[in-house]
N, C-alpha and C positions, 0 to 999 in steps of 0.2 A: 391100301389097307384091306382084310379081308374081313366080311362081316362074319358073325357065329351063323351056326347051321339055322338056328330058330328064327333069327331076322328074316334070313332067305327064304325060309318056307312061310313064313307069316306073308311075306311080301307078295309071293309067288301064289299064295291061297287067296289074297286079297285082290289080286289082277284076276283070277280066274271068276272069282264072284261078282265083281264088277263088269266083267266082260259077258256073263252070263245074263244079268240082269240089264244091260245096255242091249243085249240082242234081243231081248223078251219084249222091251220097250218097244224095238224097232220093229219087231213084227203085229205089236197090238197098233201103233202107231197106223202101218200098211194097211190093218183090215178096217181101220176106224174111216181112215179117208176113202176106202173102196166104198164104206156103206154110207159116208155122209155125201158122196155124188151124187148130183139127181140129173134127169135125164132132161132139166129146163139148163142146165149149163151146157149150152150149144158151143161154146168156146173151143171146148176140147173134144179129141176126137176118141171114142173108145178105145182100150187099150190092148184090144185083138185084133184092131183094124190094121192091116199092114199094107195093103192094095186095094185098089176098085177097078172093076173092068173098063172104066173108061178113061184111063190113066192120070185120074186126078192126081195122083199123089207126086206123079213125076213133074209137074210144074211146080211145086213148095218142097222147100226143105222140112224136115220134121225135127220135132223138138220133144223133150219130156221135161216135165214140169219136177223140179228138185227142191222145191220150197218146203219148210214143215207144216206152213198153215197153207191156207186157199190165196193163191198169188193174184195181186189186182191186176186188171187189165184197164188201162189208161189210154186216155182220147189222143195223147200226145206223149212223146219220150221224156217224162221228167214226172217226179214225184209229186208235182205240185199242179200237175193237170188232174182233170175228172177221174174218178173212179167208174168206167162205164160196167162192168163185168168182174169175174174173177174166175180163176182156175185151181181146180183142187190137185193137191201132190199127185205123182205117178202117173198123171193124164198126158196123153200125147198131143201135140197141138201142130198144126199146119203154120210154117213160117214164109212169109211173103219175102221179106228183105231185112236187111238189118241197117243200122244207122247211129252213129253218134249221140248222144243226149246227154243228162244228167247223170254223175257216178253214182252208181249205188255199191257200197262197200267195195270199191276202187275198181270197178268194172263199168264203163261208159258205153259200151253196147247195149244197143236196145232192137226186140224182133218186132217188126209189125205182121200182126197177124193176118191170115187169109181173109178177105172179107164176107164168105160165105157162113162163118162161123162168129156166133156172136151177136146176130142181126135180132136186133129187136126195137121195141118203141125208143128206147134210150139211144139209140144210134142217130134218130134224126134230130135228137137235141143237142148231141156232141160231133156229129161227123163220124165219117165211115170208117175213120182208122181206130183201129186196136193197137194198141203196144203194150207188151209186156219187157221187164226187165232182162238182160241176158244173165245176170248174177243168177238167178234161181232158174236155167232152163240148161238141162243136158242136149248138145247138139247129137241129135241123129244121123244127121246127112249135112252137108256143107250149105252154107246161108251166103247169097249174094249179098253185095250192098245195094242199098236203094238207088234209085238214078234221081 
């Protein structure tokens, strides 16, 4: 059954308006996340860093945090483990390897972050491992499984 032209125009205008509002919110969120990031967050790599002269990036996979808010870094690959740090959205992270852990929104893969990032006093209490769920990280390179 054909819809009247008025209905079609109303639906098209509504879709356009919602699309523009959503794009504006996404841009505002990107700016807010960048402003909220602080230098003390050593877990993440600066967004403009793509390689280093010592070949450091060659040894680890890269990922980009795609969560809406800060992503918790945990001491083990489970949401029940202690939160030891966090990474802000749109930040790049170095990933050592991946393993299966607790499922988060249907994804049971967890990434172990490189040890040189997130090193702080809290690490001594919870061990040296830093894990993030793969559910909120976009792979920028291939990640190997942990041994």
